[in-house]
N, C-alpha and C positions, 0 to 999 in steps of 0.2 A: 408710108411707102407710096411713091408716085404711081407705080403700076396698079396698086389697089385703088387709088383715087380714080384712075381711068376705068378699070374694070367694074368696080362697085359703083362708082359715082354715076357713070352713064346709065347703068341699070336702074339705080335708084331714081334718077331724074325722069326716066320714062315710066317706071312701074309703081313707085311707092304710092302715088295718088289713088291707084285702083286696088291696092292690097286690102285684104280683109284684116280685121284686128288680129286674128291668129297669125297671119303671115307677117304683119308688122312686128309682133312679138318675137317670131323666129328671126326676122331680120335684125332686130335690136340685139337679140342674144348672140347672133353671129358677130356683131360689131364689138362684142366684149372680148373677142379673141385677138391674139397678137397679129400684127400685120404679116409676119412671116408665116404663121399657120394659115391664115386666110389665103395668102398668095399660093402656098404650096397645095392647099386643097383645091383652089379654083383652077389652077393650072394642071392639076393631076400629078405634080411632082411627088406628092405623098398621098396615100389613101386617106379618105375622109373617115374619121372615127365615127362609129355608129351613133354615138351620143350627140354628135354635131350634125350629122347628115339630116337634111330636111328638104321639103319641097322648094323652099326659098333658095337654098344653096344650089340645088339642082337647076333651078331657073337661072341663077347667076352664071353657072357653068355653061348652060345651053346658050344664054345670051351672048357669052363671050366665045362660043365655039370651042369649049374645052370639056365637053361632056366627059 
């Protein structure tokens, strides 16, 4: 999904290099979800399930202004 490429891609380009191993694991786990789920969680169209909610997802939301 092109929107995710922009929202997640820009975040990753700026932040991945400085992430801890734990954050990289969380980021990788997020990328295992469908594009539609990621888009809906990042934009707030759907609530983020507790099992997926993480510091990294919150950072992506904040980066994109979609807290």
